[in-house]
N, C-alpha and C positions, 0 to 999 in steps of 0.2 A: 439724791435728796428727793423725798416724796413730796407730793403736792401740799400736804397738810403743813409742812414746815415752811412753805413759801408764803403763806398768808395766815397770820396768827389772828385769832378771833377773841374778842373780849367784849364785855358789856358793862356800861355804867348807867344805872337807872334805865331810861328809855333810849339810850344811845348805844348803838352797836359800833364797835371799833374793829376795823380790819387793818392790820399792820403788815405791810409787805416786808418780807425777810429774805432778801437776796443781795446782801451787802457786797459780795464779791463782784457783782455786776452793777453796782449802784442802783439796784432795784429796777434795772431796765426791763421793759415788758417783753416777754417771749410767750410762746404757746403754753408752756407749763404754768407760768405765773398767771396767765389769763384764765386758765382752767381753775386754778386755786382761788383766784378772786371771785370768779363766778360761783364756785361752790360755797365760799364764805358768804357771799351776798344772798344766795339761795337759803342757806341755813338761818341767817339773821332775818330775812324776810318772812320765814316761816314762824318766827317768834312774835306773837301778838304784842308782847311787851316792848319790842324795839320799834320805835317810830322814826328814828333818824339814824343815818349811817355816816361814819367818819372813816375815810380811807387815808392812811398815813404811810409815809416812807416811800411814796411812789414817784416815778418820773412823770413829766408832763405828757409824753407820748408824741411821737412824730406826727401823727394825723391830727392832733389837736392844736398844735402851735399855729399853723396857717389860719385857723379860724379865730384864734384869740389875739393875734398880733398883726401889725401892718406887714405886708408881704416881705419887704426888705429885711426887717428885723427877724422875722420867722426864718427866712432863708439863711441869714447869717448864723443863727443859733443851730439850725439843722445841719448846715454844711460844715461848720467848724466843730460842732460838738462841745463847744465851750460852755462851762457853767456860768451862771450869773448869780450875783449875791442878792440878798433879800431886799435891799433898798432898790436895786434895779428892777427886780421882779415886781415890787410895789409900784414903782414908777410906770412900768409897762401895763399894769392892771392884771397881772397874772395871779396876784395874791391880794387879799383884802386888807391885811395889816401885818406889821412886823411885831413880834413879841420877843421877850428875852430868850436867849439860847436855852434850850432844854425845856421850854414851857409850851412848845407848839401844840402838842397833843392835848394838853390841859386846856389851852385856849380854844382849840377846835371843839373839844367836848363841851366846854362852857357855852360856846355859841350854839352848838347842836342842842343843848339842853334848853336854851331859850326858845329855839325853834319848836322843840317838842312840847312846850307849854301851850302852843296854839292848838286850835281844833284840827285834828288830823286830816279830815276831808278838805277843809279850807286850805290848809298848807299844801296838800297834794294838788288841789286845783290851781292854786297860785303858782306853784312850781311848773305845772304843765303849761299854763298860760305864758309864763316867762320864757320857758324853753321853746315853745312854738313861736313866740314872737321874734325870736332870734332869726328864724328862717322863713317866716310867712308874713303876709300883710295882716293888718288889723282885722279886716273883714273875714279873711280865711280863718284866723284864730277864733274869732267869735263863733263862726259857723261850726268849725271842727270840734270845739270844746263845749258845744251846747248841752250834750247829754251829761257830761261831767258836772257842769254848772247846775243843771236841774237836780242831779243827785245830791249835790251839796245843799241846795235850797230845801229839799225834801227830808233832809237828815235830822235825826235826833239832836245832833250837835248844833245844828242851825237854830233850833229852838232853845237849846240849853244856854247858849251865849247870852242872849238878852234876858233870859230868866235869871241867870246868875248875877248879871249886872244889876237888875232891879232888886234882887235880894241881897246885894252887896256881899257876895261871896265869890270864891274862886270857882270857875266852871269845872265840872267833872266830865271831861271829854270821853266819849266811848268809841269814836271812829266809825259811827254808823248813824 
C-alpha cells in the first residue's frame, strides 16, 4: 500500500481534513503512516485557503497518553491495549464532546469552521500560547512568544477587527 492511500486529504471551505486509512491496524501509527500524515499536512499548509486542519481516524499514540492522563490510567491503557468508549474518553478529558455515531467528522469540521472564522494570526498566537503554557511557566511563555504577539498587534487583521466592529460588518481576515 502506498503512502497516499494511508492518509486521505479533503477540504471543506477553510478546513483541511486528513483521514487516516489503515483500518486493518486500527489506524495504529507506524513510520509509513507518519510520513503520509506529514506529507498531507505539508500539502494542506501550502494551501493559503486552508486555515484549520482536522485529522480523523487516528489512534491517540503511545507517547501522548502519559501527557494527557493521570499516570495510572495511562499505564493501564498502554499496557493492556484495551479500547475505551466515548463516554469514558470524555470523562478522562481525551475528547471535547460526544456526538451521534457517524457524525464525528462533521462535528469536528463544524468546530474547525468556527475556529476559522477568527483572525488567523490571533488564532495562531492563541494556540501557541496555550501549547507553550502546558509545558512552561507564565513568565517564560510571555517572554518566548513576545515576537509573535508583536506580529499580531502590527498586523492588518489587528486593525480590521475593530474597524469591522465599528462598521457593524463581518471582518475580512487576510492572515497578515
